[in-house]
C-alpha positions in Angstrom: 82.6 25.5 15.3 79.0 26.5 16.0 75.8 24.3 16.0 73.0 26.6 15.0 69.5 26.6 13.5 69.3 26.7 9.7 69.0 30.3 8.3 68.2 31.4 4.8 71.7 32.6 4.2 72.9 29.0 4.7 70.8 27.7 1.7 73.3 28.0 -1.1 76.0 26.2 0.9 73.7 23.5 2.1 72.5 23.0 -1.5 76.1 22.8 -2.8 76.8 20.1 -0.2 73.6 18.3 -1.0 74.3 18.2 -4.7 77.7 16.7 -4.1 76.6 14.1 -1.6 72.9 13.3 -2.2 72.6 14.0 -5.9 71.6 16.9 -8.1 68.3 18.6 -7.1 67.6 16.2 -4.2 67.2 19.3 -1.9 65.9 22.6 -3.2 65.4 26.1 -1.7 61.7 25.5 -1.5 62.3 22.3 0.5 64.7 24.1 2.9 62.2 27.0 3.4 60.0 24.6 5.5 62.9 24.4 8.1 62.9 28.1 8.8 61.1 29.2 12.0 59.1 26.0 12.4 58.3 24.0 15.5 57.7 20.8 13.4 60.5 21.1 10.9 63.9 21.5 12.5 67.0 22.3 10.5 70.5 22.6 12.0 73.9 23.4 10.5 77.5 23.2 11.7 79.4 26.3 10.8 83.1 26.8 11.0 84.7 30.1 10.1 81.4 31.3 8.5 81.3 28.2 6.2 78.6 25.6 6.5 80.3 22.2 7.1 77.2 20.1 7.6 73.4 20.1 7.7 70.7 17.9 9.3 66.9 18.1 9.0 64.3 16.6 11.3 60.6 16.7 11.1 58.3 16.1 14.1 55.3 13.9 13.2 52.4 12.0 14.7 52.3 8.3 13.9 49.7 8.9 11.2 51.7 11.7 9.7 54.8 9.5 9.7 52.8 6.8 7.9 51.8 9.3 5.2 55.4 10.8 4.9 57.6 7.7 4.4 58.1 6.5 0.9 57.6 2.8 1.4 56.5 0.3 4.1 54.1 2.9 5.6 52.2 0.3 7.6 55.4 -0.9 9.3 56.4 2.6 10.2 52.9 3.2 11.7 53.0 0.0 13.8 56.4 0.8 15.4 55.4 4.3 16.2 51.7 4.2 17.1 52.2 4.3 20.9 54.1 7.6 20.7 52.6 11.1 20.5 55.4 12.7 18.5 58.1 11.1 16.4 61.2 12.8 15.2 62.1 11.7 11.6 65.7 12.6 10.7 65.5 13.2 7.0 69.0 14.2 6.0 72.4 14.6 7.7 75.2 15.6 5.3 78.7 16.9 5.7 80.9 18.7 3.1 83.1 16.0 1.5 86.1 18.2 2.2 85.3 18.1 5.9 84.6 14.4 6.4 86.3 12.4 9.1 86.8 15.4 11.4 83.9 14.8 13.8 81.4 17.2 12.2 78.8 14.4 11.3 79.0 13.1 14.9 78.5 16.6 16.3 75.4 17.1 14.1 73.9 13.8 15.2 74.8 14.2 18.8 73.6 17.8 19.3 70.4 17.4 17.1 69.5 14.2 18.9 69.8 15.9 22.3 67.7 18.9 21.1 65.0 16.7 19.6 65.1 14.4 22.7 63.7 17.3 24.7 60.4 17.1 22.7 60.2 13.5 21.4 60.8 10.2 23.0 60.9 8.4 19.7 63.4 9.2 17.0 64.1 7.5 13.7 66.4 8.0 10.7 66.3 6.6 7.2 69.9 6.1 6.0 70.8 5.8 2.3 72.7 2.5 2.0 75.9 3.4 0.1 79.6 3.5 0.8 78.9 6.3 3.4 76.0 4.4 5.1 78.3 2.6 7.4 79.6 5.9 8.7 76.1 7.4 9.3 74.9 4.1 10.8 77.8 4.1 13.2 77.1 7.7 14.2 73.5 6.9 14.9 74.5 3.8 16.9 77.0 5.8 18.9 74.2 8.2 19.8 71.8 5.5 21.0 70.0 4.4 17.8 69.5 0.8 16.7 69.3 -0.6 13.1 65.8 -2.1 12.7 65.0 -2.6 9.0 66.3 -2.4 5.5 64.0 -1.3 2.6 64.9 -1.9 -1.0 64.2 0.7 -3.8 63.1 3.2 -1.1 63.5 6.3 -3.3 62.5 4.7 -6.7 59.1 6.3 -7.1 60.1 9.6 -5.4 63.2 10.0 -7.6 61.1 9.4 -10.7 58.4 11.9 -9.7 60.8 14.6 -8.6 63.4 13.8 -11.3 66.5 13.9 -9.0 69.6 11.9 -9.9 71.1 9.5 -7.5 75.0 9.7 -7.4 75.0 5.9 -7.5 72.1 5.0 -9.9 72.2 8.1 -12.1 69.0 9.0 -13.7 65.7 7.9 -12.0 64.6 5.6 -10.8 66.9 5.2 -7.8 67.3 1.6 -6.8 69.1 2.2 -3.5 68.3 0.7 -0.2 67.5 2.6 3.0 68.3 1.4 6.5 66.0 2.5 9.3 67.5 3.3 12.7 65.4 3.9 15.8 66.0 5.5 19.2 63.4 5.3 22.0 63.8 7.2 25.2 60.8 5.3 26.6 61.2 2.0 28.5 59.5 -0.2 25.9 61.7 -1.9 23.3 61.4 -2.7 19.7 
């Protein structure tokens, strides 16, 4: 098993995993392109025997950029992050359904959290609340994150604008909830 930066030759496998776990067209090649050779958009994969097993994406933002990036509750996100210079927003962490419960998700979270911790003292993750959310939430907690907030209908407007289908809700709008997990390396607390 190797933990490496996302490369263009990983795109098709990442998109296949995404379509099966997050819904058709949630991720696109255009979206993944921003994670190539970027200091602010970090993409990592777990590869086993030349096959992509999992993917995670993280974007480094200022508090103002975070406020402008999140889909709902932008004022709350700004308030909790405004004392930090750079914030790491974990956008997706997905594992091939055929490789679940084998530790790959934990390795993605663990290793990417360590990498990002070198450049950011504040990390957060929005987690899609479905039957898999408990697993992702537990992985984040195991790696030092705390659950701070739940936001209803988080992807509603975004799913309608981009016309992606939620595996739970079907056609837009998505009515799913997101859970927000936060990890601070600084001494202040939430």
